[in-house]
C-alpha positions in Angstrom: -53.7 -8.3 9.8 -54.0 -10.4 6.9 -54.2 -14.2 8.0 -53.1 -16.9 5.5 -53.6 -20.7 6.2 -52.0 -23.3 4.1 -52.3 -27.2 4.4 -48.8 -27.7 3.8 -45.3 -26.3 4.7 -44.1 -26.0 1.6 -46.1 -22.3 0.9 -45.9 -21.5 4.1 -41.8 -21.9 4.0 -42.1 -19.5 1.2 -44.1 -16.9 2.5 -41.8 -16.7 5.7 -38.7 -16.5 3.7 -40.5 -13.2 2.2 -41.6 -11.6 5.7 -39.6 -9.2 7.5 -40.4 -8.4 11.6 -41.0 -12.0 12.2 -42.3 -13.4 15.4 -43.5 -17.1 16.0 -46.4 -18.5 18.7 -48.0 -21.7 19.1 -51.4 -22.1 19.7 -53.2 -25.9 19.5 -49.8 -27.0 18.8 -49.4 -25.0 15.4 -46.9 -22.4 14.5 -48.5 -19.1 14.0 -45.8 -16.7 12.1 -46.6 -13.1 12.4 -44.2 -10.6 10.2 -44.6 -7.8 7.1 -44.5 -8.2 3.7 -44.3 -4.8 1.7 -45.1 -3.3 5.0 -48.3 -5.1 5.4 -48.7 -7.3 8.6 -49.9 -10.5 7.8 -50.0 -14.4 10.0 -49.4 -17.4 8.3 -49.8 -21.2 9.4 -49.5 -24.5 8.1 -52.5 -26.1 9.4 -52.1 -29.5 8.3 -54.1 -31.6 5.8 -57.9 -32.2 6.6 -61.3 -30.5 7.1 -60.6 -30.7 10.8 -57.3 -29.5 11.3 -58.0 -26.3 8.7 -61.3 -25.5 11.1 -59.4 -25.7 14.4 -56.7 -23.5 12.7 -59.0 -21.0 11.4 -60.8 -20.4 14.7 -57.3 -20.6 16.8 -56.2 -17.6 14.1 -59.7 -15.9 15.0 -59.6 -16.2 18.8 -55.7 -15.3 18.7 -55.3 -12.9 15.8 -58.6 -11.0 14.8 -57.7 -10.9 11.2 -59.5 -8.6 8.8 -59.3 -11.2 6.2 -58.3 -15.0 5.9 -57.0 -16.5 2.8 -56.8 -20.1 2.4 -54.0 -20.7 -0.4 -52.6 -24.1 -1.7 -52.7 -26.7 -4.3 -56.1 -28.4 -5.9 -56.7 -30.9 -8.4 -59.2 -29.9 -11.3 -62.7 -31.0 -11.5 -63.0 -29.3 -14.8 -61.7 -30.1 -18.1 -61.2 -26.3 -18.8 -58.5 -26.2 -15.8 -55.3 -28.0 -16.0 -52.0 -28.0 -14.6 -51.0 -24.7 -13.0 -53.8 -23.0 -13.4 -55.3 -21.0 -11.2 -58.8 -20.9 -9.4 -60.2 -18.2 -6.9 -62.9 -19.3 -4.9 -66.7 -17.7 -5.1 -68.2 -20.3 -3.3 -67.3 -23.3 -1.4 -68.6 -26.9 -0.3 -68.2 -29.5 1.6 -68.7 -32.0 -0.7 -68.8 -35.1 1.5 -71.0 -33.8 3.8 -73.8 -36.6 3.3 -77.2 -36.5 5.2 -79.4 -37.6 2.3 -80.7 -40.5 3.9 -82.5 -37.9 6.2 -83.8 -36.2 2.9 -80.9 -33.4 2.8 -79.3 -32.8 -0.3 -75.3 -33.5 -0.3 -73.2 -30.8 0.9 -75.7 -29.4 2.9 -75.0 -28.2 6.4 -77.2 -28.1 9.1 -76.5 -25.0 12.1 -79.3 -24.2 14.7 -80.4 -21.2 12.9 -80.4 -22.5 9.1 -79.4 -24.7 6.6 -76.5 -24.2 4.1 -74.0 -25.8 1.2 -72.7 -23.0 0.1 -70.3 -20.8 1.7 -69.6 -17.3 -0.3 -66.2 -15.9 -0.4 -65.7 -12.3 0.1 -66.4 -10.9 -3.3 -63.9 -7.9 -3.4 -61.2 -10.2 -1.9 -61.9 -12.8 -4.5 -61.8 -10.2 -7.4 -58.4 -8.7 -6.1 -56.9 -12.5 -6.0 -58.2 -12.9 -9.8 -57.1 -10.0 -11.0 -53.7 -11.0 -9.9 -53.7 -14.1 -11.1 -54.4 -13.1 -14.5 -51.1 -11.5 -14.6 -48.9 -14.7 -13.9 -47.3 -16.2 -17.1 -48.1 -19.6 -18.3 -51.3 -19.9 -16.2 -55.1 -19.1 -16.9 -57.1 -17.6 -14.4 -60.6 -18.8 -13.0 -63.2 -18.0 -10.8 -65.8 -20.3 -9.4 -66.7 -22.8 -6.8 -64.2 -25.1 -4.9 -65.1 -28.0 -3.3 -63.7 -29.8 0.2 -63.6 -33.0 1.4 -61.4 -35.6 3.7 -60.2 -37.7 0.6 -57.7 -37.3 -1.8 -59.7 -37.5 -5.2 -57.6 -38.9 -7.9 -60.1 -41.0 -9.9 -61.4 -38.8 -12.9 -64.9 -40.2 -12.5 -65.2 -38.8 -8.9 -64.1 -35.6 -9.8 -66.2 -35.1 -12.8 -69.0 -35.8 -10.2 -67.7 -33.2 -7.9 -68.4 -31.0 -11.3 -71.6 -32.3 -12.2 -73.1 -32.1 -8.8 -71.7 -29.0 -7.5 -70.2 -27.3 -10.6 -67.1 -27.4 -8.7 -63.8 -26.0 -10.6 -61.4 -27.6 -8.3 -61.5 -30.2 -5.3 -59.4 -30.2 -2.0 -58.9 -31.0 1.3 -59.5 -27.7 3.7 -60.8 -24.9 2.1 -64.7 -25.5 2.6 -64.2 -26.0 6.6 -62.1 -22.9 6.6 -65.2 -21.1 4.8 -67.3 -22.3 7.4 -65.7 -21.1 10.4 -65.1 -17.7 9.0 -68.4 -17.7 7.8 -69.7 -18.5 11.4 -67.5 -16.0 13.0 -68.5 -12.9 10.3 -64.5 -13.0 9.0 -64.0 -12.3 5.5 -62.8 -15.3 3.5 -61.3 -16.3 0.3 -59.9 -20.1 -1.1 -57.3 -19.6 -3.7 -56.1 -22.6 -5.2 -52.8 -23.3 -7.8 -53.9 -27.0 -9.7 -51.5 -29.5 -9.2 -53.1 -32.7 -10.7 -55.7 -32.2 -13.8 -58.2 -34.4 -15.0 -55.6 -36.3 -17.1 -52.5 -35.9 -14.1 -54.7 -37.0 -11.4 -52.5 -39.9 -9.5 -50.7 -38.8 -6.1 -47.4 -39.1 -8.0 -48.2 -36.3 -10.1 -49.6 -34.6 -7.2 -46.1 -34.8 -5.6 -43.9 -33.6 -8.9 -46.4 -30.7 -9.7 -47.4 -29.2 -6.2 -43.7 -27.6 -5.7 -44.4 -25.9 -9.2 -47.6 -24.9 -8.6 -46.7 -23.7 -4.3 -44.5 -21.4 -6.1 -47.0 -19.8 -8.3 -49.5 -19.3 -5.6 -46.7 -17.9 -3.2 -46.2 -15.0 -5.7 -49.8 -14.1 -6.0 -50.5 -14.3 -2.3 -47.4 -12.0 -1.8 -48.9 -9.4 -4.2 -52.2 -9.9 -3.0 -50.7 -8.6 0.8 -48.9 -5.6 -0.9 -51.4 -4.2 -2.1 -54.4 -5.1 0.1 
């Protein structure tokens, strides 16, 4: 079974429209929809915005559905001048850019576990490559592979986004992916974060995000549905 976690209803609803044999279950006050696309089983859920919502959703999905892979799909803001509106970024690694214990001597982004310290969580290479190859077939978009940065803040100011690129070499920023990667990594579940750009360095205000997120989500749905059919 493939697990799909999205922050917003717009994309989950698009996937649900493509599903057959649908059933719904509620866990942790989130609605998990099981079904099939192209004969492949999947479970999709809207987790809500932010890292805690995303982490809670990922752990709940793992506990109740034991997915063989989890994909976090949605929209993101560009942090590199290379990436523009409706381009697609497939994560190679994810990082929590707002994790900061620098006062204690740790690098920004570093997370402490009982057995290790880690800044980056690696996406599954085979899954990332498959998503990337599908993205390259989408018209009117460019496809990229690289780091994606997550944090509990909507980063709208260009200067702040440029810092994320300089500090982490991140191509995009959003608010859920690295938390999902964190949970999947510690549970030994393969994962990947895939994002379509809804606002770039020139169009990075909240209103621009609202305007372009619909078009970006439509492209994400096409890629995810193709991935599910061919996984």
